[in-house]
C-alpha positions as CSV (number, residue, x, y, z in Angstrom):
1,M,-62.4,24.5,-99.6
2,A,-59.4,22.3,-99.6
3,N,-58.9,19.9,-102.5
4,S,-58.6,16.2,-101.9
5,L,-54.8,16.2,-102.0
6,D,-54.6,19.0,-99.4
7,R,-57.0,17.0,-97.2
8,E,-55.0,13.9,-97.7
9,K,-51.8,15.7,-96.7
10,K,-53.6,17.0,-93.6
11,T,-54.9,13.5,-92.8
12,I,-51.5,11.9,-93.1
13,A,-49.8,14.6,-91.0
14,A,-52.4,14.1,-88.2
15,M,-51.8,10.3,-88.4
16,V,-48.0,10.8,-88.1
17,R,-48.5,13.2,-85.2
18,L,-50.7,10.6,-83.4
19,Y,-48.2,7.9,-84.0
20,C,-45.2,9.9,-82.9
21,R,-47.0,11.1,-79.7
22,G,-47.9,7.5,-78.9
23,H,-44.6,5.8,-79.7
24,H,-41.9,8.5,-79.3
25,K,-43.6,10.6,-76.6
26,A,-43.6,13.7,-78.9
27,S,-45.7,16.6,-77.5
28,D,-47.4,19.7,-78.7
29,G,-47.6,18.5,-82.3
30,Q,-43.8,18.2,-82.6
31,L,-42.3,15.2,-84.4
32,C,-39.1,13.2,-83.7
33,Q,-36.6,13.3,-86.6
34,G,-37.6,9.9,-87.9
35,C,-41.3,10.9,-88.1
36,Q,-40.4,14.2,-89.7
37,D,-38.4,12.3,-92.3
38,L,-41.3,9.9,-92.9
39,L,-43.9,12.8,-93.2
40,R,-41.6,14.7,-95.6
41,Y,-41.2,11.6,-97.8
42,V,-45.0,10.9,-97.8
43,L,-45.8,14.5,-98.7
44,Q,-43.3,14.4,-101.5
45,R,-44.8,11.2,-102.9
46,L,-48.3,12.9,-102.8
47,D,-46.9,15.9,-104.7
48,E,-45.6,13.6,-107.4
49,C,-48.6,11.4,-107.6
50,P,-49.5,10.8,-111.3
51,F,-53.2,10.7,-110.5
52,G,-53.3,14.1,-108.7
53,A,-56.6,15.0,-107.1
54,K,-58.3,12.0,-108.7
55,K,-56.2,9.5,-106.9
56,T,-57.7,6.8,-104.6
57,T,-56.2,6.1,-101.2
58,C,-52.6,4.9,-101.5
59,A,-53.6,1.4,-100.2
60,K,-55.9,0.9,-103.2
61,C,-53.7,2.5,-105.8
62,T,-52.5,0.5,-108.8
63,V,-49.1,2.3,-108.8
64,H,-46.9,1.7,-105.8
65,C,-44.4,4.5,-105.5
66,Y,-43.1,4.0,-101.9
67,K,-39.7,2.5,-101.1
68,L,-40.2,-0.7,-99.2
69,S,-38.7,0.7,-96.0
70,M,-41.0,3.7,-96.1
71,L,-44.0,1.6,-97.0
72,Q,-43.6,-0.5,-93.9
73,Q,-43.2,2.6,-91.7
74,I,-46.3,4.2,-93.1
75,K,-48.3,1.0,-92.7
76,N,-47.2,0.9,-89.0
77,V,-48.4,4.5,-88.6
78,M,-51.7,3.8,-90.3
79,K,-52.3,0.6,-88.3
80,Y,-51.8,2.5,-85.0
81,S,-53.4,5.9,-86.0
82,G,-56.3,4.7,-88.1
83,P,-58.5,3.6,-85.2
84,R,-57.6,6.7,-83.2
85,M,-58.4,9.1,-86.0
86,V,-62.1,8.4,-85.6
87,G,-62.1,9.9,-82.1
88,R,-59.5,12.6,-82.7
89,H,-60.2,13.8,-86.2
90,P,-63.5,12.3,-87.3
91,I,-64.0,14.5,-90.4
92,L,-60.6,13.7,-91.8
93,A,-61.2,10.0,-91.0
94,L,-64.6,9.9,-92.7
95,A,-63.3,11.7,-95.7
96,H,-60.4,9.3,-96.1
97,I,-62.7,6.3,-95.8
98,L,-65.2,7.7,-98.3
99,K,-62.4,8.5,-100.7
100,G,-61.3,4.9,-100.7
101,Y,-64.8,3.9,-101.9
102,M,-65.3,6.7,-104.3
103,Y,-62.2,6.4,-106.4
104,R,-61.5,2.8,-107.0
105,P,-58.7,1.8,-109.4
106,K,-59.8,0.2,-112.7
107,Q,-59.3,-3.5,-112.7
108,K,-57.1,-5.1,-115.3
109,N,-58.9,-7.7,-117.5
C-alpha cells in the first residue's frame, strides 16, 4: 500500500501529464521539457516537505515553499487537470479531495 506522499506524487504526475497532453500535445505519457521541469520541481518540494506524510494538500498548507513562478504554473495545471482527474483517475482524485478534508492546518489564534 502506498503512503500518502507516494500517492500525492502519483496524483501530481497524472495531473501534469493531462495538462501537457491537453496544452502541448504530448502523447504516450511523455512530457515536454517545461512540464518535465515543473514535475521535477514539485516532486522535489514534496520530498522536502517538513510535514511529511502528515501534510495536507499544498493549497491548504500553512507553509508556502514554491517559487512564485512555479506556484502559478502548478495552479494552471491543477485548474485544467482537476476536473479531468475525476473521469481519468477517479481513485487518485477522490483520495486527494479527502486528504484536503482530513488534514487541515491548525489555525493561528
